[in-house]
C-alpha positions in Angstrom: -0.2 0.0 0.0 1.2 3.5 -1.0 2.3 5.6 2.0 3.0 9.4 2.6 6.4 9.6 4.4 7.2 13.0 5.8 11.1 13.3 6.9 12.1 15.9 9.3 15.5 17.5 10.3 15.8 20.3 12.7 19.2 20.0 14.5 22.6 19.7 13.2 24.5 21.0 10.3 26.6 19.7 7.0 25.7 17.8 4.3 25.4 14.4 6.4 21.8 15.0 7.4 20.5 16.0 4.1 22.4 13.4 2.1 21.0 10.7 4.2 17.5 12.0 3.8 17.8 12.2 0.2 19.0 8.7 -0.1 15.9 7.4 2.0 13.7 9.6 0.2 14.7 8.3 -3.2 14.5 4.9 -2.1 11.0 5.2 -0.9 10.1 6.9 -4.1 11.4 4.1 -6.1 9.2 1.8 -4.0 6.2 3.8 -5.1 5.6 5.9 -1.9 5.0 9.5 -1.7 7.7 11.5 0.1 7.9 15.1 1.4 11.0 16.4 3.4 11.2 19.3 6.1 14.8 20.6 6.3 16.7 22.6 8.8 18.7 24.0 6.0 17.4 24.0 2.4 20.4 25.4 0.8 21.3 22.1 -0.9 17.9 20.9 -1.5 17.8 21.5 -5.2 20.9 19.5 -5.7 19.9 16.5 -3.8 16.1 16.5 -4.3 15.4 18.0 -7.8 13.9 15.6 -10.2 12.5 13.1 -7.5 9.0 14.4 -7.4 9.5 15.4 -3.9 8.4 18.8 -2.2 10.8 20.3 0.4 10.0 22.7 2.8 11.8 24.9 5.5 11.7 23.3 9.1 10.4 25.7 11.9 13.6 27.1 13.6 14.1 28.9 16.9 15.7 32.3 17.4 17.1 33.6 20.7 19.0 31.6 23.2 22.9 30.8 22.7 24.9 29.2 25.2 28.3 30.3 26.1 29.1 27.0 28.0 29.6 23.5 26.6 26.6 21.2 27.0 26.4 18.6 29.7 23.6 16.5 28.7 20.9 16.3 26.1 18.6 18.9 28.0 21.4 21.5 27.3 21.6 20.4 23.6 18.0 21.1 23.2 18.0 24.6 25.0 19.4 26.1 21.7 16.5 24.4 19.8 13.8 26.1 21.5 13.6 24.5 24.8 14.8 27.5 26.6 11.6 29.2 26.5 7.9 27.9 26.7 6.5 30.4 24.5 9.2 29.8 21.8 8.7 26.0 22.2 4.9 26.2 21.8 5.3 28.2 18.8 7.6 25.6 17.3 5.4 22.7 18.2 2.3 24.5 16.7 4.3 25.2 13.5 5.2 21.5 13.4 1.7 20.3 13.7 0.3 23.0 11.4 2.7 21.2 8.8 1.6 17.9 9.5 -2.1 19.0 9.0 -1.3 20.4 5.5 0.7 17.2 4.6 -1.3 14.6 6.0 1.6 12.0 6.3 1.1 8.4 7.1 4.4 8.2 9.0 6.9 10.8 10.2 10.4 10.2 10.0 12.5 12.2 12.6 16.2 12.6 11.9 17.7 14.8 14.6 14.1 16.2 14.8 12.7 15.8 18.5 10.2 18.7 18.2 8.9 17.2 15.2 8.4 13.9 16.9 6.9 15.5 19.9 4.4 17.1 17.6 3.6 13.9 15.6 3.0 12.0 18.9 0.5 14.6 19.9 -1.1 14.5 16.5 -1.6 10.8 16.8 0.9 10.2 13.9 3.1 7.2 13.8 6.7 8.4 14.1 9.9 6.5 13.5 13.2 8.0 14.5 16.7 7.4 12.7 19.7 8.2 14.4 23.4 7.9 14.2 23.8 7.0 18.0 24.2 10.6 19.4 20.9 12.3 19.1 18.8 9.6 20.7 20.4 7.5 23.6 18.4 4.7 25.1 16.1 6.6 27.7 17.4 6.7 31.3 17.2 8.5 34.3 18.8 10.8 34.2 20.0 10.8 30.4 23.7 10.0 30.0 26.3 12.9 30.3 27.7 13.8 27.1 31.5 14.0 28.2 31.6 10.8 30.0 35.5 11.6 30.5 34.6 14.5 32.5 32.0 13.2 35.0 29.3 15.2 36.0 27.1 14.9 39.3 23.9 12.8 39.1 22.2 15.7 40.7 23.4 18.2 38.4 22.2 16.2 35.4 18.7 15.6 36.8 18.6 19.7 37.7 19.1 20.4 34.0 16.6 17.7 32.9 14.1 19.3 35.5 14.7 22.7 34.0 14.0 21.4 30.3 10.9 19.3 31.4 9.5 22.6 33.1 9.8 24.4 29.8 8.3 21.4 27.7 5.4 21.1 30.0 4.5 24.8 30.0 4.8 24.5 26.3 2.3 21.8 26.1 0.1 23.4 28.6 -0.3 26.4 26.3 -1.4 24.2 23.6 -3.9 22.3 25.9 -1.8 19.1 25.6 -1.1 16.5 28.4 2.4 16.8 30.1 5.4 14.5 30.0 6.2 12.6 33.1 10.0 12.9 32.8 12.5 14.2 30.2 13.6 10.8 28.8 10.1 10.6 27.7 10.9 12.9 24.9 13.1 10.1 23.4 10.6 7.2 23.8 10.1 6.8 20.0 10.8 3.8 17.8 14.2 4.3 17.1 16.7 2.6 14.4 20.2 3.4 14.5 22.0 4.0 11.1 25.5 3.2 12.5 27.1 -0.1 13.8 26.9 -1.0 17.5 30.5 -0.4 18.0 30.1 3.4 16.9 27.1 4.0 18.9 28.0 7.1 21.3 26.4 5.5 24.3 27.6 1.8 24.2 27.0 -1.1 22.4 23.2 -1.8 22.7 20.1 -2.7 20.8 21.9 -4.9 18.1 18.9 -5.7 16.3 18.1 -1.9 15.6 21.4 -0.9 14.2 21.1 -1.2 10.5 24.2 0.2 9.5 25.1 3.6 7.5 23.3 4.5 4.5 24.5 6.7 1.8 24.2 6.9 -2.0 26.8 8.2 -4.4 26.0 11.9 -3.9 26.3 14.4 -6.6 29.9 15.8 -6.5 32.7 17.5 -8.2 35.4 15.2 -9.8 39.0 16.5 -9.2 42.3 15.1 -10.2 45.0 14.1 -7.8 48.1 16.3 -7.7 50.8 14.8 -9.9 53.5 13.0 -8.1 54.8 10.1 -6.2 53.7 10.8 -3.0 50.9 9.1 -0.8 47.4 10.2 -2.0 45.4 11.7 1.1 42.0 13.0 1.3 40.9 16.0 3.5 37.9 17.5 4.3 38.2 20.2 6.9 36.7 23.5 7.8 38.9 26.7 8.5 37.8 27.3 12.3 39.5 24.3 13.8 42.8 25.5 15.3 44.5 22.3 13.9 43.3 22.2 10.4 46.0 24.2 8.9 49.0 22.6 10.8 47.7 19.0 9.8 47.6 20.3 6.1 50.9 21.8 6.6 52.3 18.5 8.0 50.9 16.4 5.0 52.3 18.7 2.5 55.8 18.8 4.1 55.7 15.0 4.2 55.6 15.1 0.5 51.9 13.8 0.4 49.5 14.4 -2.6 46.3 16.1 -1.1 43.0 16.2 -2.5 41.0 18.6 -0.4 37.3 19.6 0.2 37.8 22.9 2.1 34.4 24.7 2.2 34.4 28.2 3.5 38.1 28.7 3.7 39.9 32.3 2.7 40.9 32.4 -0.8 44.4 33.8 0.5 44.8 30.8 2.6 44.1 28.3 -0.1 46.5 30.0 -2.3 49.2 29.8 0.4 48.6 26.2 0.8 49.1 25.7 -2.7 52.6 27.0 -2.6 53.6 24.6 0.0 53.4 21.4 -2.0 51.1 19.0 -4.0 47.4 19.8 -3.1 44.4 20.2 -5.3 41.6 22.1 -3.6 37.8 22.3 -4.2 35.3 24.5 -2.1 32.5 22.3 -3.4 31.6 18.8 -2.4 33.6 16.0 -4.1 32.4 12.8 -5.5 33.7 10.6 -3.0 33.6 7.1 -4.7 36.8 7.1 -6.6 38.5 9.4 -4.0 38.3 6.9 -1.1 39.2 4.0 -3.3 42.4 5.5 -4.2 43.5 7.6 -1.3 45.9 6.2 1.6 44.1 7.8 4.4 41.4 10.3 5.3 41.8 13.7 7.4 38.5 14.9 8.5 36.4 16.4 11.8 34.8 12.8 12.5 31.6 13.4 10.9 29.6 10.2 10.8 29.1 10.3 7.2 32.5 10.7 5.9 33.8 8.4 8.6 31.5 5.4 7.7 32.4 5.8 4.0 35.9 5.8 5.1 35.6 2.8 7.3 33.8 0.7 4.4 36.7 1.7 1.9 39.3 0.4 4.4 40.8 3.7 5.0 42.4 4.9 8.3 41.5 8.3 9.6 43.2 11.2 10.9 40.6 13.1 12.9 40.1 16.7 14.1 37.1 16.5 16.0 35.3 20.1 16.4 32.4 19.2 18.9 31.1 16.7 21.4 29.4 14.4 18.8 32.6 14.3 16.9 34.9 14.0 19.9 32.5 10.8 20.9 33.0 9.4 17.4 36.6 9.9 17.4 37.1 8.1 20.9 35.2 5.3 19.6 37.4 5.0 16.5 40.5 5.3 18.4 39.6 2.7 20.9 39.0 0.3 17.8 42.5 1.3 16.4 40.9 2.8 13.4 41.9 6.3 13.9 44.5 8.5 15.3 44.0 12.1 16.7 46.7 14.5 16.8 47.9 15.4 20.2 49.5 18.9 21.4 52.8 18.6 23.0 52.9 20.5 26.4 56.8 20.8 26.1 57.0 22.0 22.6 55.0 24.0 20.1 52.9 22.1 17.5 51.2 18.8 17.1 52.2 15.4 17.6 51.2 12.9 15.1 52.0 9.2 15.7 52.9 8.0 12.6 53.2 4.4 13.9 49.8 4.6 14.9 48.5 5.7 11.6 50.3 2.8 9.9 48.6 0.3 12.2 45.3 1.9 11.6 45.9 1.5 8.1 46.5 -2.3 8.4 43.6 -2.8 10.9 41.2 -0.7 8.8 41.6 -2.9 5.8 40.6 -6.1 8.0 37.8 -4.4 9.8 36.1 -3.0 6.3 35.6 -7.0 5.7 33.2 -7.3 8.7 31.0 -4.5 7.6 27.8 -4.6 5.7 27.2 -2.6 2.5 25.3 0.6 2.3 22.7 -1.4 0.1 22.2 -3.9 2.6 21.5 -1.3 5.4 19.1 0.7 2.9 17.3 -2.7 2.0 17.0 -3.2 5.9 15.7 0.3 6.6 13.2 0.1 3.9 11.6 -3.2 5.3 11.4 -1.3 8.7 9.9 1.7 7.5 7.1 0.1 5.6 6.4 -2.1 8.5 6.2 0.8 11.0 4.1 2.7 8.6 1.5 0.0 8.5 1.3 -0.3 12.3 -1.6 1.2 14.1 -1.4 5.0 14.7 -0.1 6.2 18.1 -2.7 7.4 20.7 -2.1 10.9 22.0 0.4 11.1 24.8 
């Protein structure tokens, strides 16, 4: 039976979210279903969804609160997404409910979209959550601290959850909706993790609900490798990481040949890098298929999309994580001996990159890739799950 799936994204950045949504949407369309997408960022929508007979919409977005402190838990993460103010959150919830009233979905697919999932719940709609292991941990009381290596007191985590719950319930009251009983109830949605259990940010759990990463060959630019005999290294870095320039310089000093996707970098800095060695630079996304087949290793920020593709290609990773989600991914990969994170030296300036560990990661990555399921297998499993979930009875209102 043909269903109308509405895919929703409201938190996070970069191409990983939209490229994953496009892969899911395209596969659902091929199976005859109707699909709409609601996107936090529509900048790349034309590139990813044009020609698919898929309508896209701008997701409701909050304005206002920005925290100066690092988030300790998921309650803190949500504060910058409208969960700091009842009136703001009530407006976002009602905006999502209005969208769903217009679109009339049979099932809502939430990808880093907790407010959309909450609105679907109170609209009696079937909601399925797809997650990379970070945004939707298994519910607990309290939810786990984001920085497990910097322990936070149990009472402090509960205090921050209570603050968020008060905002949520005040917003629900404004809309004449029943309250949540506890903060973790926000995450009590049928969830499937598009990663492997060993990479889940909150432990190796629920293996039957880990389907593996999905992606398709996304549209991208083809760029030739620089000429020469040095090792081929692919880099995807942003300019605001303090180690991005030193790591690129380190590669070039070694004689490596770099193929680099460097979005948003100043033109003057790109020109300077080109004087230092063999580097081809693009400020547009690259077609990663051939790039990953040919490179010796990958330098990136530990975004789950790039990491997953490198793992399946059997390539080691040199990681420069920028925020807590990427730090958790980097820690999991170093524990698996598939990645190296440069270290700052307390006794001398500059970075210390352990080339021995990088070589060990290269050997291990090639073997590890043989144990990973294919993206086609992950996608086929996901389609089976989505069609089964969409066919279930609708949720009752909470």
